[in-house]
N, C-alpha and C positions, 0 to 999 in steps of 0.2 A: 504493499498500501503506501508506503514511504518513497519508495524508486520509483513507483508509478505516478505518484502525484509531483515529486520534483521534477523528473523529466520531462512532463507533459506540461508545466506549468514553466518549467525554465527555458524550453525550446520556444515556447510561444510569449516571450518577454519582449520582444519589440511589437507586437501586435497590442498584447496587454498596454503598453507604454502609452502609443497612438490613442486607444481607447480610454484612458485615464487624461489624457492631453486634452482630447477633444471634451470629456466629460468636465473638464476644470478652467478651460481656455475657450471663452466665447469666440473668440476670434477664429479659431480652430472647430467650432463645433458645428458649422454649415458647410464644412468641407467633407469631402468623401475621404473614406480611410486613405487611400491611395495619397492623395492630395494632401493631407493632413500629417500622413508620415514625409513627404518630400519638403513639407513647409520647416518640420521638426530637424529635417539634415540641415537644410539650408542655415536656419538660424542658430542651432548649437551644433550641428557637427553628427557623423554617422552615430558616434558614441553614445548619443541621448538614447538613441534605439535600445541598449542595455541598462540603461538606470534603473536600479531595483532588483536587478537580478540577484546577487546573492542574498537579501531579505525574503525575496520569491522563493528560490531554491531551500534556504535551511525552513523557511516558515512553512510552506506548502510540503514539506520531507515529514514533517514532525506531525503536521495537521493530517497528512493523507496515511502515515501510520496509524493515528489513533480514530480516524475516521474509519477507513477500511478496518482495522483492525477491531474496533469497539462495534461496527455496526455488525459483523460476520459473528462476533461471539456474544452479542445481545440478541440473533435472531431468533436463536435454538430458544433462549431464555423466556423471550416473549411468546415464541410458538406455544409454550407450555403453558401460559398464562391466559392467552386467548384460545376461546373456543367458538364450535359452531362455524355458520357459512362466512365465506370469507376471511378467516381468521389468518390467512397467510398474509393479504394485504394488510390489515390491522398490526399484524405483529411486524412486519416490515417498516412501516411505516413509525411505528413507536419507536425500532431500532434507528432508523435513520434521524429522527428528532433527538434522541439522545447522541447520536454520533456526533451531528453538526453542530449541536449546542456544545460539547467538550472542544472541536476545532475551534469555535469561535475564539474560546478565552485562550488558545493556544497563539492564533493567529491575530490578535489585536496589536500588539506593540511592533509585529513585525510587517503588518499592512501600514499601521501609521508612519514606519520608516519608509517602506515602499514610495508610499504616495508621496510623502514629501522629498523625495530624493528625486520622482519624476517630474513634480510640480514646480520643484525650486531645485534648478541646477547650482546654487550655491551652497545649499544646505550639508552637502558631504560628499564624499567618494564611494561610501558605500555602506555595507552593514557595520562594519569593525569602527567607523568614526560615526557614522548616522545614528545609530541605536544609543551609544552613550550620550552623545549630545542632545539626544530627544528626551531621555530619561532625567538627563540634569537640567535642561529648561524646564520642563513640565510635571517632573516628577515621576514617578514609578507608577503609579495608579491611574494617571493621567489618561491613558490609551483605552484603559479598561472603563474607565467612568464615564470618557465621549463616547467610545466605540463600540460598546457592548451590545447596546440594541440597535445600530445599523448592522454591525459584523454579523448579528444572531438574525435579522432580516432577508441576511444574504445567505449566509451559510445554512440555514436549517431547510429552507426550499431547496437549495442548491444540493445538499445530501439528499434529500426526499427525492429531488427531483432525478438525481444520477443514480443513486444506488436502486431504489425501488423501482423506477423503469426499466434498469438493464436487467433486474431480473424478470421482470414482467416480460418485457422484449425479448430475452434468451429464453423464455417458456414457449412464446407463440411462435419464435425461429426453428425451436425445436421441432414442434409439434407439425410445423408445415414441411421443414424438410425431410421430416423421417418418413411424411407418407407420400414422398416423392421414388419413386424405386429407379428413377435412370440415376442418381445420387448416390456416390459410396459413402454407407452409412457411417463409417468408421473415420472419416476425412471431413466430415461438417462441423468439428467444435471450432476451429477457429474462425470459419465464416460467419457461423453462428455468434461469436464473441466479438467479432469486429463489428458487425452488422448491430449486434445490440448496443455496444458502446457508443456508435456513430448515433443512433437514437436517441440513446440518453442522454448524450450530450446537447443534444438539442433543447429537450423539455429542460436540462438544467439550467441551460444559460437565459432560458425563456423566464424560468421562475425566479431565478436569483437577479436578474438584470436590475431591477426596481432598488435593491439592498444594495446593488454594486455604486449604482449612482448615489445613492444616501452614504454610503461609506466615504467616496471620494469630498463629497461636499462634506463631511464631518472632518475628515482629516486633512485636506489638500493644504492648507497655513495653518501656521499659530494664531496670526490676528482674528481670523475668522473663527477660528475654534475656540479661542477666547471669550469670543463675543456671544459663541453660540449659546442660546438658552435651554437647548434640550434636542431631545428626538423629534418631538412635535415643530418646533421650531426651524428645524432642518427640512423635513417632508414640506412645510408652508412654503419654504425659501426656493426649495426644487420647483415645486408648481407654480411660485408667482415667477420667476425669472424664466421657468422653461414655457410659460401658456398653457399650462395644464398639465393632463395627466400622461401625455406623450413626452414629457420631459425625463420620465423614470425611463424611457427606452431610445 
């Protein structure tokens, strides 16, 4: 789980940088992703697309280990708790909520460091100097006090969407492919897992996007963060500045 999350989030860091900058910079918000990427490269250099790489890899490595590990460990526990029709779905959702909540706690300081590094090129050169500077400026508890609710609003739907829909899609694909006589039955596992993972990723992205926007709005710089009066104020600000619910996407 840790290796999977660290690799997948690490290799997509340039895309994540573009996404975060489009969420935090009104000048980039109306551009296409490719136009925004070119604008970032022209203004800050190609190295800007790797900003936040170290907190991303380390943070999501720990997050993935906990999320995948806790989810798989809790599934049989909740399966024994729930009974009756639809027990599997209920058990999987409960396990995913617990795993996503735990991952949120671990990610708060790493995500604030990543977002500050991406949105403010002068903040630091990476995790080694960025995280200590952040904790010194704002205190050890600050990333959790401001970021826990937006992190939960991103990570819990993300984990539920990814983990549960993967299990559901894998079951559907197995049942379909096993019924096709011309497909070698012993060779479908990789196709099922890749196909289910692709579909699950789409569900997870859609469900977690509003929380991701709120997380960037919460953490993007110290001045706005210090003036933030809470989770509700951040939601209102995103809606007001973005012209409605579409701002969350």
